[in-house]
Every structure is written in C-alpha cells, then in structure tokens.
Legacy VTK file of the C-alpha trace (Angstrom):
# vtk DataFile Version 3.0
C-alpha trace
ASCII
DATASET POLYDATA
POINTS 448 float
0.051 0.206 0.053
1.460 3.531 -1.040
2.002 5.813 1.807
0.232 8.918 1.599
3.291 10.985 2.511
5.284 9.541 -0.384
6.431 12.320 -2.785
4.221 12.370 -5.715
7.042 13.157 -8.391
10.688 12.162 -8.757
12.989 14.878 -7.465
15.771 13.583 -9.359
14.070 14.204 -12.795
14.357 17.997 -12.258
17.805 19.454 -12.412
17.618 21.617 -9.586
15.597 21.587 -6.397
12.562 24.512 -6.040
13.990 27.831 -5.271
11.266 30.211 -4.842
7.697 29.343 -5.300
5.643 30.641 -7.871
4.053 33.968 -6.975
5.413 33.833 -3.683
3.407 36.704 -2.084
0.117 34.471 -2.483
1.583 31.037 -2.423
-0.511 28.720 -0.415
-2.287 31.731 1.041
-5.970 30.294 0.871
-6.786 27.390 3.318
-8.618 24.531 2.413
-10.982 22.694 4.918
-10.082 19.316 5.899
-13.573 18.819 7.131
-17.023 19.338 5.610
-18.954 18.451 2.488
-17.409 18.517 -0.888
-19.399 21.680 -1.843
-17.471 23.565 0.824
-13.900 22.255 -0.192
-14.948 22.547 -4.085
-15.923 26.372 -3.347
-12.592 26.881 -1.547
-10.561 25.593 -4.653
-12.913 27.697 -6.956
-11.820 30.997 -8.405
-8.347 30.302 -10.518
-10.463 28.927 -13.329
-12.213 32.269 -13.882
-9.060 34.030 -14.136
-7.998 31.618 -16.821
-11.367 31.941 -18.415
-11.252 35.498 -18.854
-8.429 34.814 -21.452
-11.012 33.029 -23.642
-13.172 35.809 -23.779
-11.006 38.883 -24.393
-11.365 41.452 -27.207
-9.379 39.466 -29.606
-12.109 36.926 -29.814
-14.634 39.306 -30.895
-13.866 40.152 -34.448
-13.223 36.522 -35.365
-16.471 35.469 -33.801
-18.381 38.537 -35.334
-16.999 37.814 -38.659
-17.672 33.954 -38.758
-21.243 35.039 -37.547
-21.948 37.503 -40.147
-20.633 35.822 -42.976
-21.640 32.110 -42.241
-24.364 32.332 -39.886
-24.224 29.401 -37.020
-22.188 27.063 -38.780
-19.007 27.917 -37.109
-20.448 27.195 -33.607
-19.087 23.895 -33.784
-15.360 25.511 -33.895
-15.934 27.424 -30.711
-17.370 24.318 -29.202
-14.317 21.812 -30.224
-11.583 24.987 -29.391
-13.501 24.938 -25.703
-13.218 21.145 -25.599
-9.394 21.680 -26.402
-8.949 24.458 -23.802
-10.483 22.411 -20.895
-8.150 19.596 -21.581
-5.018 21.624 -21.746
-5.960 23.867 -18.675
-6.426 20.500 -16.604
-2.976 19.432 -17.440
-1.683 23.093 -16.509
-3.422 22.732 -13.210
-2.117 19.099 -12.536
1.561 20.259 -13.241
1.357 23.047 -10.782
-0.104 21.165 -7.998
1.653 17.966 -8.344
5.434 19.461 -9.127
5.005 22.520 -7.131
6.412 24.258 -10.346
4.619 26.677 -12.795
5.026 25.743 -16.768
7.745 28.443 -17.030
9.818 27.164 -13.906
9.259 23.783 -15.271
10.976 24.670 -18.531
13.667 26.475 -16.951
14.448 23.256 -14.776
14.086 21.042 -18.017
15.603 23.128 -21.125
18.952 24.654 -21.745
19.303 28.382 -21.318
19.245 29.227 -24.835
16.003 27.398 -25.332
14.678 29.040 -22.320
15.375 32.424 -23.537
13.766 31.818 -26.764
10.742 30.472 -25.145
10.671 33.102 -22.612
10.987 35.620 -25.606
8.286 34.038 -27.463
6.078 34.133 -24.266
6.633 37.828 -23.512
5.346 38.772 -27.267
2.344 36.889 -26.594
1.706 38.298 -23.283
2.316 41.809 -25.077
-0.075 41.047 -27.963
-2.797 39.779 -25.447
-2.267 42.858 -23.588
-2.488 44.721 -26.876
-5.904 43.309 -27.871
-7.181 44.221 -24.561
-5.871 47.982 -24.560
-7.561 48.123 -28.147
-10.686 46.516 -27.106
-11.004 48.753 -23.863
-10.454 51.913 -25.797
-12.812 51.015 -28.713
-15.460 50.389 -25.857
-14.847 53.891 -24.294
-14.818 55.570 -27.832
-18.377 53.806 -28.752
-20.257 54.428 -25.411
-18.608 57.959 -24.405
-17.299 59.117 -27.577
-13.981 59.399 -26.179
-11.109 59.441 -28.780
-9.358 56.320 -29.334
-5.727 57.961 -28.520
-7.221 58.924 -25.315
-8.986 55.810 -24.468
-5.651 53.775 -24.962
-4.263 55.998 -22.326
-6.792 55.780 -19.840
-6.628 52.044 -19.756
-3.081 52.550 -18.279
-4.981 53.429 -15.138
-5.821 49.859 -14.350
-2.632 49.421 -12.939
-3.680 50.931 -10.022
-6.575 48.728 -9.708
-4.471 45.845 -9.949
-2.086 46.714 -7.342
-4.642 47.776 -4.892
-6.295 44.149 -5.175
-2.987 42.336 -4.888
-2.347 44.151 -1.619
-5.789 43.423 -0.301
-5.256 39.724 -1.122
-5.964 37.212 -4.152
-9.559 36.414 -3.274
-10.407 40.051 -4.069
-8.879 39.500 -7.669
-10.901 36.601 -8.048
-14.200 38.207 -6.830
-13.557 41.234 -9.345
-13.234 38.745 -12.041
-16.154 36.846 -11.446
-18.324 40.046 -11.148
-16.960 41.375 -14.557
-17.903 37.817 -15.862
-21.153 37.973 -14.590
-21.495 41.451 -15.958
-20.471 40.206 -19.856
-22.796 36.937 -19.282
-25.803 39.419 -18.415
-25.222 41.922 -21.323
-25.360 38.783 -23.792
-28.478 37.464 -22.307
-29.980 40.777 -22.896
-28.416 40.636 -26.638
-30.218 36.882 -26.867
-33.691 38.377 -25.978
-33.309 41.186 -28.267
-31.879 39.231 -31.339
-33.978 36.476 -30.959
-31.699 33.980 -32.750
-32.941 30.724 -34.609
-32.880 27.923 -31.945
-32.931 25.153 -34.510
-30.147 26.965 -36.317
-27.823 27.225 -33.134
-28.308 23.515 -32.509
-27.194 22.409 -35.973
-24.308 25.010 -35.665
-22.907 22.746 -32.819
-22.672 19.855 -35.326
-19.385 19.727 -37.162
-20.043 20.528 -40.971
-17.729 19.076 -43.711
-17.937 22.741 -45.447
-15.852 24.053 -42.588
-12.993 22.005 -44.398
-14.180 22.539 -47.818
-14.727 26.123 -47.820
-11.190 28.030 -47.816
-12.645 31.335 -46.289
-14.798 29.306 -43.848
-11.571 27.153 -42.573
-9.580 30.445 -42.366
-11.955 32.051 -39.960
-12.328 28.894 -38.082
-8.883 28.608 -37.527
-8.747 31.988 -36.579
-11.412 31.296 -33.941
-9.352 28.540 -32.649
-6.296 30.775 -32.571
-8.203 33.384 -30.665
-9.727 30.969 -28.342
-6.768 28.960 -26.624
-4.398 31.403 -24.850
-0.861 30.261 -24.730
-0.134 32.500 -21.664
-3.261 30.989 -19.697
-1.446 27.599 -19.505
1.414 29.420 -17.520
-1.117 31.346 -15.340
-3.194 28.361 -14.414
-0.019 26.143 -13.524
0.862 29.015 -10.797
-2.486 30.217 -9.498
-3.468 26.744 -8.336
-0.902 26.867 -6.088
-2.479 29.857 -4.096
-4.324 27.086 -2.385
-2.826 25.463 0.873
-3.778 21.708 -0.023
-2.255 18.936 1.830
1.075 18.097 -0.060
0.637 14.147 0.048
-1.180 11.973 -2.695
-4.542 12.142 -1.356
-4.254 16.063 -0.735
-3.055 16.511 -4.461
-5.615 13.981 -6.019
-8.111 16.134 -4.294
-6.664 19.248 -5.613
-6.542 18.022 -9.092
-10.097 17.190 -9.127
-11.344 20.213 -7.766
-9.016 22.402 -9.848
-10.416 20.728 -12.951
-13.953 21.160 -12.028
-12.998 24.700 -11.353
-11.407 25.613 -14.653
-13.931 23.255 -16.669
-16.941 25.015 -15.295
-15.524 28.224 -15.753
-14.577 27.530 -19.479
-18.300 26.755 -19.963
-18.859 30.444 -19.119
-16.204 31.342 -21.690
-17.952 28.927 -24.371
-21.490 30.741 -23.460
-19.869 34.155 -24.144
-17.929 33.230 -27.432
-20.574 31.329 -28.659
-23.078 34.351 -27.983
-20.927 36.906 -30.018
-21.424 34.464 -33.068
-24.983 33.910 -32.593
-25.914 37.626 -32.154
-23.918 38.445 -35.150
-25.597 35.459 -37.140
-29.155 36.617 -36.040
-28.593 40.209 -36.867
-26.139 40.624 -39.456
-26.344 37.294 -41.474
-30.148 37.179 -41.236
-30.142 40.744 -42.666
-27.731 39.874 -45.434
-24.863 41.701 -43.943
-21.992 39.331 -44.703
-19.036 41.383 -44.419
-19.372 42.865 -40.924
-16.065 41.878 -39.244
-15.241 45.257 -37.195
-16.383 45.787 -33.816
-17.145 49.269 -34.297
-19.361 48.377 -37.394
-21.304 45.663 -35.319
-22.079 48.182 -32.505
-23.320 50.885 -34.629
-25.385 48.247 -36.748
-27.074 46.735 -33.820
-29.347 49.643 -33.123
-31.147 50.074 -36.526
-31.344 46.008 -36.567
-32.700 45.326 -33.255
-34.901 48.367 -33.149
-33.557 50.045 -29.706
-30.420 51.591 -28.515
-30.264 49.134 -25.713
-28.682 46.065 -28.018
-25.534 48.592 -28.751
-25.052 50.099 -25.300
-25.152 46.413 -23.549
-22.740 45.550 -26.733
-20.406 48.178 -25.657
-20.415 47.626 -21.818
-19.982 43.865 -22.515
-16.666 44.869 -24.523
-15.497 47.520 -21.800
-15.970 44.692 -19.033
-13.859 42.175 -21.353
-11.258 44.168 -21.864
-10.751 45.587 -18.376
-11.120 42.041 -17.019
-8.575 40.585 -19.175
-5.798 43.129 -18.168
-6.401 41.915 -14.451
-4.768 38.474 -15.441
-2.175 40.092 -17.755
0.006 41.279 -15.028
0.009 37.856 -13.221
0.858 36.236 -16.418
3.719 38.581 -16.964
5.235 37.953 -13.406
4.839 34.478 -13.557
6.672 34.247 -16.954
9.447 36.296 -16.284
10.192 35.007 -12.661
9.848 31.510 -13.865
12.019 31.456 -17.224
14.573 33.821 -15.810
14.523 33.595 -11.818
14.094 37.756 -12.323
11.708 39.421 -9.709
10.717 42.993 -10.432
8.327 44.906 -8.112
4.635 44.274 -9.293
3.935 48.031 -10.367
7.215 47.921 -12.487
6.283 44.764 -14.071
2.818 46.062 -14.944
4.168 49.207 -16.109
6.577 47.405 -18.463
4.009 45.273 -19.858
1.356 48.217 -20.179
3.770 50.488 -22.079
4.572 47.771 -24.331
1.004 47.520 -25.603
-0.074 51.055 -25.427
3.148 52.595 -27.047
2.264 50.849 -30.488
-1.665 51.362 -30.026
-1.098 54.980 -29.707
1.343 55.180 -32.594
-0.969 53.236 -35.144
-3.960 55.075 -33.467
-2.342 58.526 -34.528
-1.273 57.449 -38.085
-3.773 55.195 -39.448
-6.922 55.741 -37.049
-9.732 53.196 -36.486
-8.930 50.946 -39.464
-5.087 50.692 -38.130
-6.399 49.612 -34.762
-8.482 46.880 -36.310
-5.404 45.418 -38.092
-3.220 45.714 -35.083
-5.966 43.269 -33.142
-5.871 41.033 -35.888
-2.000 40.986 -35.960
-2.197 40.419 -31.904
-4.066 37.178 -32.778
-1.537 36.121 -35.417
1.093 36.390 -32.747
-0.691 34.500 -29.966
-1.176 31.740 -32.575
2.473 31.644 -33.217
3.469 31.127 -29.581
0.682 28.655 -28.703
2.765 25.457 -29.776
5.598 26.615 -27.938
3.644 26.565 -24.640
1.339 23.266 -25.447
4.157 20.986 -26.199
6.278 21.248 -23.066
3.172 21.115 -21.060
2.138 17.810 -22.670
5.592 16.609 -22.416
5.953 17.299 -18.647
2.578 15.824 -17.640
3.362 12.660 -19.558
6.873 11.966 -17.951
6.637 9.618 -15.043
9.736 10.646 -13.769
8.443 13.992 -13.354
4.613 13.553 -12.197
5.055 9.981 -10.450
1.635 8.485 -9.797
-0.064 11.546 -11.401
1.384 11.130 -15.037
-1.126 11.348 -17.741
-2.940 7.966 -18.468
-2.348 6.638 -21.870
-5.672 7.876 -23.234
-5.071 10.979 -21.915
-1.290 11.246 -23.220
-2.563 10.342 -26.554
-5.648 12.713 -26.767
-3.038 15.469 -25.549
-0.656 14.775 -28.249
-3.245 14.720 -30.792
-4.949 17.942 -29.827
-1.053 19.256 -29.823
-0.665 18.269 -33.270
-3.968 19.699 -34.534
-3.168 23.042 -32.881
0.184 22.826 -34.576
-0.967 22.265 -37.931
-3.907 24.469 -37.881
-1.991 27.483 -36.588
0.761 27.012 -39.208
-2.162 27.168 -41.624
-3.077 30.272 -40.205
-0.048 32.218 -40.328
0.820 30.719 -43.873
-2.546 32.033 -44.991
-2.145 35.510 -43.217
1.266 36.415 -44.724
0.937 34.468 -48.133
-2.746 33.629 -48.690
LINES 1 449
448 0 1 2 3 4 5 6 7 8 9 10 11 12 13 14 15 16 17 18 19 20 21 22 23 24 25 26 27 28 29 30 31 32 33 34 35 36 37 38 39 40 41 42 43 44 45 46 47 48 49 50 51 52 53 54 55 56 57 58 59 60 61 62 63 64 65 66 67 68 69 70 71 72 73 74 75 76 77 78 79 80 81 82 83 84 85 86 87 88 89 90 91 92 93 94 95 96 97 98 99 100 101 102 103 104 105 106 107 108 109 110 111 112 113 114 115 116 117 118 119 120 121 122 123 124 125 126 127 128 129 130 131 132 133 134 135 136 137 138 139 140 141 142 143 144 145 146 147 148 149 150 151 152 153 154 155 156 157 158 159 160 161 162 163 164 165 166 167 168 169 170 171 172 173 174 175 176 177 178 179 180 181 182 183 184 185 186 187 188 189 190 191 192 193 194 195 196 197 198 199 200 201 202 203 204 205 206 207 208 209 210 211 212 213 214 215 216 217 218 219 220 221 222 223 224 225 226 227 228 229 230 231 232 233 234 235 236 237 238 239 240 241 242 243 244 245 246 247 248 249 250 251 252 253 254 255 256 257 258 259 260 261 262 263 264 265 266 267 268 269 270 271 272 273 274 275 276 277 278 279 280 281 282 283 284 285 286 287 288 289 290 291 292 293 294 295 296 297 298 299 300 301 302 303 304 305 306 307 308 309 310 311 312 313 314 315 316 317 318 319 320 321 322 323 324 325 326 327 328 329 330 331 332 333 334 335 336 337 338 339 340 341 342 343 344 345 346 347 348 349 350 351 352 353 354 355 356 357 358 359 360 361 362 363 364 365 366 367 368 369 370 371 372 373 374 375 376 377 378 379 380 381 382 383 384 385 386 387 388 389 390 391 392 393 394 395 396 397 398 399 400 401 402 403 404 405 406 407 408 409 410 411 412 413 414 415 416 417 418 419 420 421 422 423 424 425 426 427 428 429 430 431 432 433 434 435 436 437 438 439 440 441 442 443 444 445 446 447
C-alpha cells in the first residue's frame, strides 16, 4: 500500500530543487477545509479557473466571432465548441502540473531545457503576453469610444490607469482579484443574455451549428475564419497562469491531498470555461441572428457591429449592452495580464521585479504601438493591429502546449499522477492539430 506521505514526483527528474515558489506573495495563502462537504471544499478551490477563463473571452475573440457569424451564420459554432474542449483539456493539464510538481510551467521549462532554449521560450511568451495586452488595450479603448465618444488615443491612455486597480487588489489579497473577475464575467454574461432576448436567434440553427460540418474544411474562407477562432480561443499565457495560481490553495502535499486538489481544480477550470463558451458562442450567435439574417455578411469590425445593432434590433439598448460587455471584457483581461507577466519572467529568468514596475513595462509595450498606430492610421489601423495580435498569439501557442504535454506525460516528473495513456495520446493529438492549424493560419495570413 502506498504511503500517503510519499512524494508524488521524482525529484531527481529535475535539474535543481525548487527555489522560490511561484507567485510567492500569495503562494498557499488560501486555506482548504479538511472537514466538511465536498461543496465546501470545491468552493475553496474555485476561483483560479475564472481568471483563466477571462483569457478565452477577451476582445481578440470578438472580431473573429463577429466575422464568422455575419458571413456563415451559425455554422462555426462547432469550431468554438471544439476549441473550448481543447482548452478544457490543456488547462486541466496545466493545473495538474502546478499541483503535483509545485512548479509553474515557466519554472518547469527552466528546470528542463537549456538556457538558450529557455531564452527563446521566454521571448516568445513575452511577445504573446504583449500581444494579448495589446488586444485588451484596443478593446477597452474601442468600448470607451463607442459608449462615451472618447477618442481612441485618449481611450488607450486611460486603460493605463487599471494598473492602480491591480496593485490595490493584490495588496488586499488574491481572493479580491478573483471576486472582481467573477463579477465582470457575470456582467458580460448578463449583457449577452439581454442581446439574446433582443436578437431572437433561431434555436434550430444554433443546435445545427454545434454539429461539425464538412463545409468548414472544404470552404477556404470558412476554414480560415474557423482557424482564427481557434487561435483566438486557446491562449498560451493561460497555461503558465493556471499552473501557478492553483498553488495559491494550501492543500495537503501528499498523494490524497494532491489528488483532491487536481479534481477540484479541474472542475473549477472546466465550469469556468463553460461560461467562456457561452460568451464566445453568444458573440457569433448574435452576429448570425442580426447581420447574417439581414444579408450583411461582411461585418467583421467591432465598431461596425456596435453601430449596426441599433437599427437592426430597433433599440439603442442592443448597442449599449454590447459596448458595456466589450468594456468589461477588456478590463477583465488586463487583470490577469499582470500575473501572467510576473509568472513568466520569474519562472524563466528567475528575475523578480516590483509588481508595479512589471505592470508598467507590460502596459507600455501594449500602449506605445497602439497610440502610434491610432495617431497614424485611425480606427482601421487599430482593427488591423487587433488581428495582428491574434496572429502572434497563434504563433506562440505551440511553444507552450508542447512542453506542457511533454512534462505531464513524463513518469519521472509526475510519478503516480502522470497522464494515463488515453489522456497522453489525446493531448498529443490535440497538440498536433493545434500546430497544423496555426501553421496554416500563419501561412494564409502572410501568403494567402
């Protein structure tokens, strides 16, 4: 019989002992009740999944979903569904890696790979975080412009203020960040519930849309947008983020404690990603029910969608709640950008910066190009920049997924918690699909 206190991973499989924990200021800061119902224990674990889910509903997803809905109706709902299933699998693996090994994905890479490889992985991940932050800055600026008429340049600058919100919440405790994120997600969900009511989508069409169609493969335009939806859905920096923030819970560090933590962390992320599925599907459904049904098949711009909702729905409420949801989406995503940036820099390089300095650096990387492009090219340039940010994210995704699947499938690193054969081969199949589809997307973007 296995001892409950036996280490669940082989230390000799790592080149070095764990030094400082991931996100040391909040590491194991939240107690898990040893007694009580399963619901009480699950609620203690709930929270990190919603921070992860935020990345799956950021403004970068909006343009691809709007384009897919306006051009092809409900057909690409199956792509959103499949993308979400992939995300659930990968996030479950990320959570398991952090719980079992006590390392986040960046720390695991630093332990396993050589310094040159780690440097390349770090640079690619920083580019992805900057690209994601850029999408959030642009999304929030567009929302401020649509709702209040604030010029895009000023809107971009206003988004820099959120650094104060993040720092304030970090000082109060990690649970406050989780609560704010959940409130903003609920706001976005409420807005789209109103849009559902106003747009009156075809329920039969929605049901058929969730069934994969061969046309998605045979129609080059549909395939391109479908891959764009996949690329905008599965976020690479979320894998680093999730492997770290699951360690904010003070679970028992034995086999039974880790097994329980993996179970509840997987429930948490999977349930949260169901909310992300609802929101991403809602964007496409509303575009299909309003623009596609009206014969407006070329709507792909967030601003155009906002302005066209009022005449099509017959009320300004449709546009207003659309703008509020976009603003909440942009602000929500920025909260997790700080944490992801800190995790990646500390994990790969073992360099620790003050949170305010790290946030300022990340924000400036996003704000400076957004301001320059806005001044030079206006709204069209901002839309192109939003698309470019998603291409960068697609490029980096494979470099995060491959190490994750490799590590969690390695018995020397995971011990008794290693991926079971069916999980291992499913994860590698998903990885290969992601690599092929993202390679096609990049080729089509630059040469198609």
